[in-house]
N, CA, C, O and the ligand as a Tripos MOL2 file, in Angstrom:
@<TRIPOS>MOLECULE
protein
  245   243    62     0     0
PROTEIN
NO_CHARGES

@<TRIPOS>ATOM
      1 N           0.8430   -1.1910    0.0000 N.3       1 MET1
      2 CA          0.0000    0.0000    0.0000 C.3       1 MET1
      3 C           0.8770    1.2380    0.0000 C.2       1 MET1
      4 O           1.8730    1.3160    0.7190 O.2       1 MET1
      5 N           0.4930    2.1950   -0.8110 N.am      2 ALA2
      6 CA          1.2550    3.4480   -0.8780 C.3       2 ALA2
      7 C           1.0850    4.2370    0.4080 C.2       2 ALA2
      8 O          -0.0010    4.3150    0.9830 O.2       2 ALA2
      9 N           2.1910    4.8160    0.8360 N.am      3 LEU3
     10 CA          2.1510    5.6020    2.0690 C.3       3 LEU3
     11 C           2.6110    7.0290    1.7540 C.2       3 LEU3
     12 O           3.4300    7.2240    0.8560 O.2       3 LEU3
     13 N           2.1040    8.0130    2.4670 N.am      4 PRO4
     14 CA          2.5380    9.3800    2.2300 C.3       4 PRO4
     15 C           4.0040    9.5620    2.5890 C.2       4 PRO4
     16 O           4.4820    9.0610    3.6080 O.2       4 PRO4
     17 N           4.7120   10.2950    1.7200 N.am      5 LYS5
     18 CA          6.1520   10.4690    1.9180 C.3       5 LYS5
     19 C           6.4300   11.4360    3.0540 C.2       5 LYS5
     20 O           7.3690   11.2550    3.8290 O.2       5 LYS5
     21 N           5.5970   12.4690    3.1410 N.am      6 LEU6
     22 CA          5.8010   13.4920    4.1650 C.3       6 LEU6
     23 C           4.5110   13.6900    4.9510 C.2       6 LEU6
     24 O           3.4050   13.5220    4.4370 O.2       6 LEU6
     25 N           4.6920   14.0450    6.1910 N.am      7 ARG7
     26 CA          3.5480   14.3250    7.0480 C.3       7 ARG7
     27 C           2.9850   15.7020    6.6940 C.2       7 ARG7
     28 O           3.7400   16.6600    6.5250 O.2       7 ARG7
     29 N           1.6580   15.7990    6.5820 N.am      8 ILE8
     30 CA          1.0140   17.0830    6.3090 C.3       8 ILE8
     31 C           0.8750   17.8330    7.6320 C.2       8 ILE8
     32 O           0.3160   17.3160    8.5990 O.2       8 ILE8
     33 N           1.3930   19.0520    7.6540 N.am      9 SER9
     34 CA          1.3380   19.8390    8.8840 C.3       9 SER9
     35 C          -0.1030   20.2850    9.1560 C.2       9 SER9
     36 O          -0.9110   20.3770    8.2320 O.2       9 SER9
     37 N          -0.4200   20.5600   10.4170 N.am     10 PRO10
     38 CA         -1.7780   21.0410   10.7140 C.3      10 PRO10
     39 C          -2.1460   22.2910    9.9250 C.2      10 PRO10
     40 O          -3.2950   22.4460    9.5140 O.2      10 PRO10
     41 N          -1.1870   23.1780    9.7100 N.am     11 THR11
     42 CA         -1.4830   24.3980    8.9530 C.3      11 THR11
     43 C          -1.8580   24.0650    7.5200 C.2      11 THR11
     44 O          -2.8290   24.6000    6.9860 O.2      11 THR11
     45 N          -1.0840   23.1770    6.8960 N.am     12 ARG12
     46 CA         -1.3740   22.8280    5.5030 C.3      12 ARG12
     47 C          -2.7090   22.0890    5.4130 C.2      12 ARG12
     48 O          -3.4830   22.3020    4.4790 O.2      12 ARG12
     49 N          -2.9690   21.2300    6.3770 N.am     13 LYS13
     50 CA         -4.2470   20.5130    6.3950 C.3      13 LYS13
     51 C          -5.4030   21.4990    6.5270 C.2      13 LYS13
     52 O          -6.3930   21.3960    5.8010 O.2      13 LYS13
     53 N          -5.2840   22.4610    7.4530 N.am     14 ASN14
     54 CA         -6.3730   23.4130    7.6740 C.3      14 ASN14
     55 C          -6.5410   24.3550    6.4880 C.2      14 ASN14
     56 O          -7.6630   24.7540    6.1730 O.2      14 ASN14
     57 N          -5.4350   24.7200    5.8230 N.am     15 LYS15
     58 CA         -5.5380   25.5580    4.6250 C.3      15 LYS15
     59 C          -6.2930   24.8110    3.5290 C.2      15 LYS15
     60 O          -7.1030   25.4080    2.8200 O.2      15 LYS15
     61 N          -6.0360   23.5170    3.3850 N.am     16 ARG16
     62 CA         -6.7300   22.7330    2.3770 C.3      16 ARG16
     63 C          -8.2150   22.6640    2.7070 C.2      16 ARG16
     64 O          -9.0580   22.7560    1.8140 O.2      16 ARG16
     65 N          -8.5330   22.5040    3.9770 N.am     17 ARG17
     66 CA         -9.9280   22.3350    4.3730 C.3      17 ARG17
     67 C         -10.6740   23.6680    4.4800 C.2      17 ARG17
     68 O         -11.8730   23.6800    4.7590 O.2      17 ARG17
     69 N          -9.9800   24.7870    4.2630 N.am     18 SER18
     70 CA        -10.6620   26.0750    4.3860 C.3      18 SER18
     71 C         -11.6890   26.2650    3.2840 C.2      18 SER18
     72 O         -12.5370   27.1520    3.3900 O.2      18 SER18
     73 N         -11.6410   25.4650    2.2330 N.am     19 HIS19
     74 CA        -12.5890   25.5990    1.1180 C.3      19 HIS19
     75 C         -13.6990   24.5610    1.2000 C.2      19 HIS19
     76 O         -14.5160   24.4750    0.2830 O.2      19 HIS19
     77 N         -13.7560   23.7700    2.2680 N.am     20 LEU20
     78 CA        -14.6870   22.6510    2.3100 C.3      20 LEU20
     79 C         -15.9850   22.9820    3.0370 C.2      20 LEU20
     80 O         -16.8580   22.1220    3.1550 O.2      20 LEU20
     81 N         -16.1250   24.1900    3.5180 N.am     21 ALA21
     82 CA        -17.3300   24.5110    4.2750 C.3      21 ALA21
     83 C         -18.5480   24.4890    3.3610 C.2      21 ALA21
     84 O         -18.4630   24.8580    2.1900 O.2      21 ALA21
     85 N         -19.6740   24.0550    3.9010 N.am     22 LEU22
     86 CA        -20.9080   24.0370    3.1450 C.3      22 LEU22
     87 C         -21.5260   25.4250    3.1710 C.2      22 LEU22
     88 O         -21.5000   26.1190    4.1880 O.2      22 LEU22
     89 N         -22.0820   25.8120    2.0270 N.am     23 SER23
     90 CA        -22.7210   27.1220    1.9640 C.3      23 SER23
     91 C         -24.1320   27.0180    2.5420 C.2      23 SER23
     92 O         -24.7610   25.9600    2.5260 O.2      23 SER23
     93 N         -24.5970   28.1380    3.0450 N.am     24 LYS24
     94 CA        -25.8970   28.1630    3.6930 C.3      24 LYS24
     95 C         -26.9990   28.0320    2.6430 C.2      24 LYS24
     96 O         -26.9050   28.6180    1.5640 O.2      24 LYS24
     97 N         -28.0420   27.2660    2.9580 N.am     25 THR25
     98 CA        -29.1590   27.0940    2.0440 C.3      25 THR25
     99 C         -29.9930   28.3640    2.0060 C.2      25 THR25
    100 O         -30.3400   28.9260    3.0450 O.2      25 THR25
    101 N         -30.3090   28.8090    0.7980 N.am     26 ASN26
    102 CA        -31.1330   30.0100    0.6450 C.3      26 ASN26
    103 C         -32.5870   29.6500    0.9140 C.2      26 ASN26
    104 O         -33.1180   28.7140    0.3160 O.2      26 ASN26
    105 N         -33.2320   30.3880    1.8110 N.am     27 LEU27
    106 CA        -34.6260   30.1280    2.1410 C.3      27 LEU27
    107 C         -35.4420   31.3930    1.9060 C.2      27 LEU27
    108 O         -35.0170   32.4960    2.2530 O.2      27 LEU27
    109 N         -36.6060   31.2190    1.3190 N.am     28 LEU28
    110 CA        -37.5160   32.3310    1.0940 C.3      28 LEU28
    111 C         -38.8070   32.0690    1.8470 C.2      28 LEU28
    112 O         -39.1250   30.9290    2.1870 O.2      28 LEU28
    113 N         -39.5390   33.1320    2.1010 N.am     29 GLU29
    114 CA        -40.8280   32.9950    2.7600 C.3      29 GLU29
    115 C         -41.8970   32.7680    1.6960 C.2      29 GLU29
    116 O         -41.9740   33.5080    0.7150 O.2      29 GLU29
    117 N         -42.7200   31.7440    1.8950 N.am     30 CYS30
    118 CA        -43.7910   31.4480    0.9420 C.3      30 CYS30
    119 C         -44.7780   32.6110    0.9310 C.2      30 CYS30
    120 O         -45.2980   32.9810    1.9830 O.2      30 CYS30
    121 N         -45.0500   33.2030   -0.2560 N.am     31 PRO31
    122 CA        -45.9990   34.3270   -0.2830 C.3      31 PRO31
    123 C         -47.4350   33.8940   -0.0310 C.2      31 PRO31
    124 O         -48.3000   34.7370    0.2070 O.2      31 PRO31
    125 N         -47.7020   32.5900   -0.0790 N.am     32 SER32
    126 CA        -49.0660   32.1130    0.1040 C.3      32 SER32
    127 C         -49.3790   31.8430    1.5650 C.2      32 SER32
    128 O         -50.4110   32.2880    2.0680 O.2      32 SER32
    129 N         -48.4810   31.1010    2.2720 N.am     33 CYS33
    130 CA        -48.7850   30.7190    3.6500 C.3      33 CYS33
    131 C         -47.7610   31.2380    4.6510 C.2      33 CYS33
    132 O         -47.9950   31.1550    5.8560 O.2      33 CYS33
    133 N         -46.6260   31.7750    4.1860 N.am     34 GLY34
    134 CA        -45.6670   32.3540    5.1210 C.3      34 GLY34
    135 C         -44.6040   31.3950    5.6000 C.2      34 GLY34
    136 O         -43.6730   31.8130    6.2890 O.2      34 GLY34
    137 N         -44.7070   30.1090    5.2560 N.am     35 ALA35
    138 CA        -43.6890   29.1530    5.6850 C.3      35 ALA35
    139 C         -42.4130   29.3540    4.8710 C.2      35 ALA35
    140 O         -42.4670   29.8850    3.7620 O.2      35 ALA35
    141 N         -41.2730   28.9380    5.4040 N.am     36 THR36
    142 CA        -40.0230   29.0700    4.6630 C.3      36 THR36
    143 C         -39.9350   27.9560    3.6280 C.2      36 THR36
    144 O         -40.2510   26.8020    3.9160 O.2      36 THR36
    145 N         -39.4990   28.3120    2.4140 N.am     37 LYS37
    146 CA        -39.3510   27.3280    1.3530 C.3      37 LYS37
    147 C         -38.1220   27.6700    0.5360 C.2      37 LYS37
    148 O         -37.6560   28.8090    0.5540 O.2      37 LYS37
    149 N         -37.5910   26.6810   -0.1860 N.am     38 ARG38
    150 CA        -36.4360   26.9100   -1.0420 C.3      38 ARG38
    151 C         -36.9130   27.5010   -2.3640 C.2      38 ARG38
    152 O         -38.0080   27.1710   -2.8210 O.2      38 ARG38
    153 N         -36.1130   28.3720   -2.9910 N.am     39 PRO39
    154 CA        -36.5420   28.9780   -4.2470 C.3      39 PRO39
    155 C         -36.6610   27.9360   -5.3630 C.2      39 PRO39
    156 O         -35.9220   26.9510   -5.3840 O.2      39 PRO39
    157 N         -37.5900   28.1590   -6.2790 N.am     40 HIS40
    158 CA        -37.8220   27.3040   -7.4580 C.3      40 HIS40
    159 C         -38.3390   25.9270   -7.0640 C.2      40 HIS40
    160 O         -38.2220   24.9850   -7.8480 O.2      40 HIS40
    161 N         -38.9010   25.7880   -5.8850 N.am     41 THR41
    162 CA        -39.5050   24.5280   -5.4640 C.3      41 THR41
    163 C         -40.9150   24.8100   -4.9620 C.2      41 THR41
    164 O         -41.2630   25.9460   -4.6400 O.2      41 THR41
    165 N         -41.7170   23.7500   -4.9030 N.am     42 ALA42
    166 CA        -43.0480   23.9020   -4.3450 C.3      42 ALA42
    167 C         -42.9560   24.0040   -2.8270 C.2      42 ALA42
    168 O         -42.1040   23.3760   -2.1980 O.2      42 ALA42
    169 N         -43.8440   24.8030   -2.2520 N.am     43 CYS43
    170 CA        -43.8940   24.9280   -0.7950 C.3      43 CYS43
    171 C         -44.3400   23.5920   -0.2100 C.2      43 CYS43
    172 O         -45.3050   22.9910   -0.6830 O.2      43 CYS43
    173 N         -43.6350   23.1320    0.8150 N.am     44 THR44
    174 CA        -43.9850   21.8320    1.3980 C.3      44 THR44
    175 C         -45.2690   21.9020    2.2090 C.2      44 THR44
    176 O         -45.8860   20.8700    2.4740 O.2      44 THR44
    177 N         -45.6780   23.0930    2.6060 N.am     45 ASP45
    178 CA        -46.8840   23.2180    3.4250 C.3      45 ASP45
    179 C         -48.1300   23.3400    2.5590 C.2      45 ASP45
    180 O         -49.1060   22.6230    2.7750 O.2      45 ASP45
    181 N         -48.1070   24.2550    1.5670 N.am     46 CYS46
    182 CA        -49.3200   24.5150    0.8100 C.3      46 CYS46
    183 C         -49.1730   24.1440   -0.6660 C.2      46 CYS46
    184 O         -50.1720   24.1490   -1.3860 O.2      46 CYS46
    185 N         -47.9700   23.8210   -1.1450 N.am     47 GLY47
    186 CA        -47.7930   23.4150   -2.5300 C.3      47 GLY47
    187 C         -47.6670   24.5520   -3.5080 C.2      47 GLY47
    188 O         -47.6530   24.3250   -4.7180 O.2      47 GLY47
    189 N         -47.5730   25.7800   -3.0130 N.am     48 TYR48
    190 CA        -47.4880   26.9430   -3.9080 C.3      48 TYR48
    191 C         -46.1580   26.9310   -4.6640 C.2      48 TYR48
    192 O         -45.1050   26.7250   -4.0600 O.2      48 TYR48
    193 N         -46.2020   27.1500   -5.9840 N.am     49 VAL49
    194 CA        -44.9930   27.2530   -6.7900 C.3      49 VAL49
    195 C         -44.8470   28.6760   -7.3120 C.2      49 VAL49
    196 O         -43.8430   29.3390   -7.0510 O.2      49 VAL49
    197 N         -45.8630   29.1470   -8.0570 N.am     50 ARG50
    198 CA        -45.8760   30.5120   -8.5970 C.3      50 ARG50
    199 C         -47.3400   30.8780   -8.8220 C.2      50 ARG50
    200 O         -48.2030   30.0060   -8.7210 O.2      50 ARG50
    201 N         -47.6460   32.1400   -9.1240 N.am     51 PRO51
    202 CA        -49.0300   32.5060   -9.3610 C.3      51 PRO51
    203 C         -49.6360   31.6740  -10.4880 C.2      51 PRO51
    204 O         -49.1110   31.6690  -11.6020 O.2      51 PRO51
    205 N         -50.7060   30.9920  -10.2190 N.am     52 GLY52
    206 CA        -51.3590   30.1510  -11.2070 C.3      52 GLY52
    207 C         -50.9440   28.7040  -11.1680 C.2      52 GLY52
    208 O         -51.5000   27.8910  -11.9070 O.2      52 GLY52
    209 N         -49.9790   28.3480  -10.3280 N.am     53 LEU53
    210 CA        -49.5400   26.9470  -10.2320 C.3      53 LEU53
    211 C         -49.3770   26.5630   -8.7810 C.2      53 LEU53
    212 O         -48.5390   27.1190   -8.0710 O.2      53 LEU53
    213 N         -50.1730   25.6170   -8.3430 N.am     54 THR54
    214 CA        -50.0650   25.0690   -7.0010 C.3      54 THR54
    215 C         -50.1130   23.5580   -7.1040 C.2      54 THR54
    216 O         -51.0170   23.0220   -7.7450 O.2      54 THR54
    217 N         -49.1940   22.8690   -6.5090 N.am     55 LEU55
    218 CA        -49.1290   21.4170   -6.5760 C.3      55 LEU55
    219 C         -49.7290   20.8200   -5.3210 C.2      55 LEU55
    220 O         -49.6780   21.4110   -4.2420 O.2      55 LEU55
    221 N         -50.3000   19.6300   -5.4840 N.am     56 LYS56
    222 CA        -50.8080   18.9100   -4.3240 C.3      56 LYS56
    223 C         -49.6170   18.2950   -3.5750 C.2      56 LYS56
    224 O         -48.7630   17.6450   -4.1780 O.2      56 LYS56
    225 N         -49.5760   18.5020   -2.2960 N.am     57 THR57
    226 CA        -48.5030   17.9050   -1.4850 C.3      57 THR57
    227 C         -49.1220   17.0480   -0.4080 C.2      57 THR57
    228 O         -50.2060   17.3390    0.0960 O.2      57 THR57
    229 N         -48.4090   15.9740   -0.0580 N.am     58 SER58
    230 CA        -48.9200   15.0730    0.9760 C.3      58 SER58
    231 C         -48.7240   15.6660    2.3670 C.2      58 SER58
    232 O         -49.3360   15.2140    3.3350 O.2      58 SER58
    233 N         -47.8700   16.6790    2.4590 N.am     59 GLY59
    234 CA        -47.6250   17.2700    3.7670 C.3      59 GLY59
    235 C         -46.4130   16.7100    4.4510 C.2      59 GLY59
    236 O         -45.8020   17.3950    5.2710 O.2      59 GLY59
    237 N         -46.0360   15.4670    4.1390 N.am     60 THR60
    238 CA        -44.8390   14.8540    4.7290 C.3      60 THR60
    239 C         -43.8060   14.7060    3.6350 C.2      60 THR60
    240 O         -43.9430   13.8480    2.7630 O.2      60 THR60
    241 N         -42.7920   15.5140    3.6680 N.am     61 VAL61
    242 CA        -41.7490   15.4570    2.6430 C.3      61 VAL61
    243 C         -40.4560   15.0290    3.2790 C.2      61 VAL61
    244 O         -39.4390   14.9140    2.5940 O.2      61 VAL61
    245 ZN        -46.8250   27.8300    1.4030 Zn       62 ZN62
@<TRIPOS>BOND
     1     1     2 1
     2     2     3 1
     3     3     4 2
     4     3     5 am
     5     5     6 1
     6     6     7 1
     7     7     8 2
     8     7     9 am
     9     9    10 1
    10    10    11 1
    11    11    12 2
    12    11    13 am
    13    13    14 1
    14    14    15 1
    15    15    16 2
    16    15    17 am
    17    17    18 1
    18    18    19 1
    19    19    20 2
    20    19    21 am
    21    21    22 1
    22    22    23 1
    23    23    24 2
    24    23    25 am
    25    25    26 1
    26    26    27 1
    27    27    28 2
    28    27    29 am
    29    29    30 1
    30    30    31 1
    31    31    32 2
    32    31    33 am
    33    33    34 1
    34    34    35 1
    35    35    36 2
    36    35    37 am
    37    37    38 1
    38    38    39 1
    39    39    40 2
    40    39    41 am
    41    41    42 1
    42    42    43 1
    43    43    44 2
    44    43    45 am
    45    45    46 1
    46    46    47 1
    47    47    48 2
    48    47    49 am
    49    49    50 1
    50    50    51 1
    51    51    52 2
    52    51    53 am
    53    53    54 1
    54    54    55 1
    55    55    56 2
    56    55    57 am
    57    57    58 1
    58    58    59 1
    59    59    60 2
    60    59    61 am
    61    61    62 1
    62    62    63 1
    63    63    64 2
    64    63    65 am
    65    65    66 1
    66    66    67 1
    67    67    68 2
    68    67    69 am
    69    69    70 1
    70    70    71 1
    71    71    72 2
    72    71    73 am
    73    73    74 1
    74    74    75 1
    75    75    76 2
    76    75    77 am
    77    77    78 1
    78    78    79 1
    79    79    80 2
    80    79    81 am
    81    81    82 1
    82    82    83 1
    83    83    84 2
    84    83    85 am
    85    85    86 1
    86    86    87 1
    87    87    88 2
    88    87    89 am
    89    89    90 1
    90    90    91 1
    91    91    92 2
    92    91    93 am
    93    93    94 1
    94    94    95 1
    95    95    96 2
    96    95    97 am
    97    97    98 1
    98    98    99 1
    99    99   100 2
   100    99   101 am
   101   101   102 1
   102   102   103 1
   103   103   104 2
   104   103   105 am
   105   105   106 1
   106   106   107 1
   107   107   108 2
   108   107   109 am
   109   109   110 1
   110   110   111 1
   111   111   112 2
   112   111   113 am
   113   113   114 1
   114   114   115 1
   115   115   116 2
   116   115   117 am
   117   117   118 1
   118   118   119 1
   119   119   120 2
   120   119   121 am
   121   121   122 1
   122   122   123 1
   123   123   124 2
   124   123   125 am
   125   125   126 1
   126   126   127 1
   127   127   128 2
   128   127   129 am
   129   129   130 1
   130   130   131 1
   131   131   132 2
   132   131   133 am
   133   133   134 1
   134   134   135 1
   135   135   136 2
   136   135   137 am
   137   137   138 1
   138   138   139 1
   139   139   140 2
   140   139   141 am
   141   141   142 1
   142   142   143 1
   143   143   144 2
   144   143   145 am
   145   145   146 1
   146   146   147 1
   147   147   148 2
   148   147   149 am
   149   149   150 1
   150   150   151 1
   151   151   152 2
   152   151   153 am
   153   153   154 1
   154   154   155 1
   155   155   156 2
   156   155   157 am
   157   157   158 1
   158   158   159 1
   159   159   160 2
   160   159   161 am
   161   161   162 1
   162   162   163 1
   163   163   164 2
   164   163   165 am
   165   165   166 1
   166   166   167 1
   167   167   168 2
   168   167   169 am
   169   169   170 1
   170   170   171 1
   171   171   172 2
   172   171   173 am
   173   173   174 1
   174   174   175 1
   175   175   176 2
   176   175   177 am
   177   177   178 1
   178   178   179 1
   179   179   180 2
   180   179   181 am
   181   181   182 1
   182   182   183 1
   183   183   184 2
   184   183   185 am
   185   185   186 1
   186   186   187 1
   187   187   188 2
   188   187   189 am
   189   189   190 1
   190   190   191 1
   191   191   192 2
   192   191   193 am
   193   193   194 1
   194   194   195 1
   195   195   196 2
   196   195   197 am
   197   197   198 1
   198   198   199 1
   199   199   200 2
   200   199   201 am
   201   201   202 1
   202   202   203 1
   203   203   204 2
   204   203   205 am
   205   205   206 1
   206   206   207 1
   207   207   208 2
   208   207   209 am
   209   209   210 1
   210   210   211 1
   211   211   212 2
   212   211   213 am
   213   213   214 1
   214   214   215 1
   215   215   216 2
   216   215   217 am
   217   217   218 1
   218   218   219 1
   219   219   220 2
   220   219   221 am
   221   221   222 1
   222   222   223 1
   223   223   224 2
   224   223   225 am
   225   225   226 1
   226   226   227 1
   227   227   228 2
   228   227   229 am
   229   229   230 1
   230   230   231 1
   231   231   232 2
   232   231   233 am
   233   233   234 1
   234   234   235 1
   235   235   236 2
   236   235   237 am
   237   237   238 1
   238   238   239 1
   239   239   240 2
   240   239   241 am
   241   241   242 1
   242   242   243 1
   243   243   244 2
@<TRIPOS>SUBSTRUCTURE
     1 MET1         2 RESIDUE 1 A MET
     2 ALA2         6 RESIDUE 1 A ALA
     3 LEU3        10 RESIDUE 1 A LEU
     4 PRO4        14 RESIDUE 1 A PRO
     5 LYS5        18 RESIDUE 1 A LYS
     6 LEU6        22 RESIDUE 1 A LEU
     7 ARG7        26 RESIDUE 1 A ARG
     8 ILE8        30 RESIDUE 1 A ILE
     9 SER9        34 RESIDUE 1 A SER
    10 PRO10       38 RESIDUE 1 A PRO
    11 THR11       42 RESIDUE 1 A THR
    12 ARG12       46 RESIDUE 1 A ARG
    13 LYS13       50 RESIDUE 1 A LYS
    14 ASN14       54 RESIDUE 1 A ASN
    15 LYS15       58 RESIDUE 1 A LYS
    16 ARG16       62 RESIDUE 1 A ARG
    17 ARG17       66 RESIDUE 1 A ARG
    18 SER18       70 RESIDUE 1 A SER
    19 HIS19       74 RESIDUE 1 A HIS
    20 LEU20       78 RESIDUE 1 A LEU
    21 ALA21       82 RESIDUE 1 A ALA
    22 LEU22       86 RESIDUE 1 A LEU
    23 SER23       90 RESIDUE 1 A SER
    24 LYS24       94 RESIDUE 1 A LYS
    25 THR25       98 RESIDUE 1 A THR
    26 ASN26      102 RESIDUE 1 A ASN
    27 LEU27      106 RESIDUE 1 A LEU
    28 LEU28      110 RESIDUE 1 A LEU
    29 GLU29      114 RESIDUE 1 A GLU
    30 CYS30      118 RESIDUE 1 A CYS
    31 PRO31      122 RESIDUE 1 A PRO
    32 SER32      126 RESIDUE 1 A SER
    33 CYS33      130 RESIDUE 1 A CYS
    34 GLY34      134 RESIDUE 1 A GLY
    35 ALA35      138 RESIDUE 1 A ALA
    36 THR36      142 RESIDUE 1 A THR
    37 LYS37      146 RESIDUE 1 A LYS
    38 ARG38      150 RESIDUE 1 A ARG
    39 PRO39      154 RESIDUE 1 A PRO
    40 HIS40      158 RESIDUE 1 A HIS
    41 THR41      162 RESIDUE 1 A THR
    42 ALA42      166 RESIDUE 1 A ALA
    43 CYS43      170 RESIDUE 1 A CYS
    44 THR44      174 RESIDUE 1 A THR
    45 ASP45      178 RESIDUE 1 A ASP
    46 CYS46      182 RESIDUE 1 A CYS
    47 GLY47      186 RESIDUE 1 A GLY
    48 TYR48      190 RESIDUE 1 A TYR
    49 VAL49      194 RESIDUE 1 A VAL
    50 ARG50      198 RESIDUE 1 A ARG
    51 PRO51      202 RESIDUE 1 A PRO
    52 GLY52      206 RESIDUE 1 A GLY
    53 LEU53      210 RESIDUE 1 A LEU
    54 THR54      214 RESIDUE 1 A THR
    55 LEU55      218 RESIDUE 1 A LEU
    56 LYS56      222 RESIDUE 1 A LYS
    57 THR57      226 RESIDUE 1 A THR
    58 SER58      230 RESIDUE 1 A SER
    59 GLY59      234 RESIDUE 1 A GLY
    60 THR60      238 RESIDUE 1 A THR
    61 VAL61      242 RESIDUE 1 A VAL
    62 ZN62       245 GROUP 0 **** ****
């Protein structure tokens, strides 16, 4: 099995991992019922997508 030739220092390890953070999920308030929903998706509470389009949702997503 291949083994690393040199030990990675904590600084180098942390510098590499400085780009690995997850970005925060964008949440919008549903204009129909006020619940928070992700953009470009149907609201999980009321099924609202855009004016004129509402999808049926089971309520448990
Ligand atoms: Zn809603």
